[in-house]
C-alpha positions as CSV (number, residue, x, y, z in Angstrom):
1,M,28.7,31.8,0.2
2,P,25.3,30.5,0.4
3,H,24.6,27.0,0.9
4,T,22.9,26.3,-2.4
5,T,21.8,22.8,-1.7
6,E,20.0,23.8,1.5
7,I,18.2,26.6,0.0
8,R,16.8,24.2,-2.6
9,L,16.0,21.7,0.0
10,K,13.9,24.5,1.6
11,N,12.2,25.3,-1.3
12,M,11.0,21.6,-1.9
13,G,9.7,22.2,2.0
14,I,12.2,19.9,3.3
15,V,13.7,20.4,6.8
16,L,16.7,18.2,7.5
17,P,16.2,16.4,10.8
18,R,19.3,15.9,13.1
19,R,20.9,12.5,11.6
20,P,19.5,9.1,12.7
21,K,20.9,7.6,15.6
22,A,23.5,4.8,15.2
23,I,21.9,1.6,16.3
24,G,25.2,-0.4,16.3
25,N,28.8,0.2,16.5
26,Y,29.2,2.2,13.2
27,L,29.9,5.5,11.5
28,P,27.3,7.5,9.6
29,G,29.7,7.6,6.5
30,V,33.4,7.4,5.9
31,V,35.2,9.4,3.1
32,V,37.9,8.1,1.0
33,G,39.5,10.4,-1.5
34,N,36.6,12.1,-3.0
35,I,33.9,9.3,-2.1
36,L,31.7,9.3,0.6
37,Y,30.1,5.9,1.6
38,T,27.3,6.4,3.8
39,S,25.9,3.7,6.1
40,G,22.4,2.0,5.5
41,T,19.7,4.2,6.9
42,L,15.9,3.6,7.5
43,G,13.1,5.9,6.7
44,T,12.9,7.5,10.3
45,R,12.0,10.3,12.0
46,P,12.5,11.8,15.8
47,D,9.8,12.0,18.1
48,E,9.0,14.4,20.6
49,D,11.2,12.4,22.9
50,D,14.0,12.4,20.3
51,N,13.9,8.8,19.6
52,D,14.1,7.5,16.0
53,V,10.6,6.0,15.1
54,L,9.4,4.3,11.8
55,P,6.1,5.7,10.5
56,Y,5.8,2.9,8.1
57,V,6.5,-0.5,9.3
58,G,6.3,-3.8,7.7
59,K,6.2,-5.5,4.3
60,I,5.6,-4.2,1.3
61,G,2.8,-6.0,-0.6
62,S,1.1,-7.3,2.5
63,D,1.5,-4.7,5.3
64,L,2.0,-1.5,3.3
65,T,1.3,-0.4,-0.3
66,I,3.6,0.6,-2.8
67,E,2.8,4.4,-2.1
68,E,3.6,3.6,1.6
69,G,7.0,2.4,0.7
70,Y,8.0,5.3,-1.4
71,A,7.3,7.7,1.0
72,S,9.5,5.6,3.7
73,A,12.0,5.7,1.1
74,R,11.9,9.3,0.5
75,L,12.1,9.6,4.3
76,M,15.1,7.4,4.0
77,A,16.6,9.6,1.4
78,I,16.4,12.5,3.9
79,N,18.1,10.7,6.6
80,H,20.8,10.2,3.9
81,L,20.9,14.1,3.5
82,S,21.1,14.4,7.3
83,M,23.8,12.0,7.4
84,M,25.9,13.4,4.3
85,K,25.9,16.8,6.3
86,A,27.0,15.4,9.5
87,V,30.0,13.9,7.7
88,L,30.6,16.4,5.2
89,G,29.5,19.8,7.2
90,D,28.0,21.3,3.8
91,L,25.9,19.5,1.4
92,D,27.2,21.6,-1.3
93,R,30.3,19.1,-1.3
94,V,27.9,16.7,-3.1
95,K,29.1,16.5,-6.4
96,R,26.9,13.6,-7.4
97,I,24.8,10.4,-6.2
98,V,27.2,7.6,-7.9
99,K,25.0,4.3,-6.5
100,M,22.1,3.2,-4.2
101,I,22.1,-0.2,-3.1
102,G,18.2,-0.4,-1.6
103,Y,16.6,-3.4,-0.1
104,V,13.1,-3.9,0.4
105,T,11.1,-6.1,2.9
106,C,8.3,-7.6,0.9
107,S,5.7,-10.0,1.0
108,P,6.2,-13.3,-1.2
109,G,5.5,-12.7,-4.9
110,F,6.5,-9.0,-4.9
111,T,8.3,-7.9,-7.6
112,E,8.6,-4.3,-7.8
113,P,11.0,-3.1,-5.4
114,H,12.3,-0.5,-8.0
115,L,8.7,1.5,-7.5
116,V,9.5,1.7,-3.7
117,L,13.0,3.1,-3.9
118,N,11.9,5.5,-6.6
119,G,10.9,7.3,-3.5
120,A,14.7,7.8,-2.6
121,S,15.9,8.1,-6.3
122,D,13.2,10.9,-7.3
123,L,14.4,13.0,-4.2
124,F,18.0,13.1,-5.2
125,V,16.9,13.9,-9.1
126,E,14.6,16.5,-7.8
127,L,17.5,18.2,-5.7
128,W,20.7,17.6,-7.7
129,G,18.9,17.3,-11.2
130,E,19.3,14.3,-13.9
131,E,23.2,14.8,-14.1
132,N,24.2,14.6,-10.6
133,G,21.2,12.9,-8.9
134,K,20.4,10.2,-11.2
135,H,22.4,7.1,-9.8
136,A,23.2,3.4,-10.7
137,R,20.9,1.5,-8.5
138,A,20.1,-2.2,-7.0
139,A,16.9,-2.7,-5.6
140,L,16.8,-5.9,-3.8
141,T,13.7,-7.9,-1.9
142,Q,14.4,-8.9,1.7
143,H,12.4,-11.2,4.1
144,E,13.0,-9.2,6.8
145,L,15.0,-5.9,7.9
146,G,15.9,-4.4,11.2
147,L,13.1,-3.0,13.4
148,N,10.5,-4.1,10.9
149,A,11.6,-1.4,8.4
150,P,10.3,-1.7,4.9
151,V,13.1,-0.2,3.3
152,E,16.9,0.3,3.8
153,A,19.9,1.7,1.3
154,D,23.3,2.8,1.7
155,L,25.1,5.3,-0.8
156,T,28.2,5.9,-2.4
157,V,28.6,9.8,-3.1
158,E,31.3,11.5,-5.2
159,I,32.3,14.6,-3.4
160,H,34.3,18.2,-4.0
161,A,37.4,18.2,-2.3
């Protein structure tokens, strides 16, 4: 049986990296019944030495533009896909993205975290369509995030048994 979600990713020009390494004592995700809860993750990429690095660091509105934050959120979503695959074994088990709780590090007065987190939301809709990719979401602003990351989010995902 073909892995249709991975075929769609390939057609979108996305190659999944290995899942991000944990920077604490936690799992990439936990399945309870037909729900997968992912841990929070950042917009990292593995470098040539297999270390996770942040191509974008700092606060949206002072260090980074909305567009750079959007790109970081897209990388974060790709990392979520890698985490989902690591936990589920097959991305075709994903039925729908239910909810994303996202955090955006920003300078004082920045009021558009929703535009940054669209980098992740748009990817999920592109991959699974309006019905299964569009999700409930919270877009919260933060003074700081770990490793000086501009974005972090966790997901609630409905899965096929």
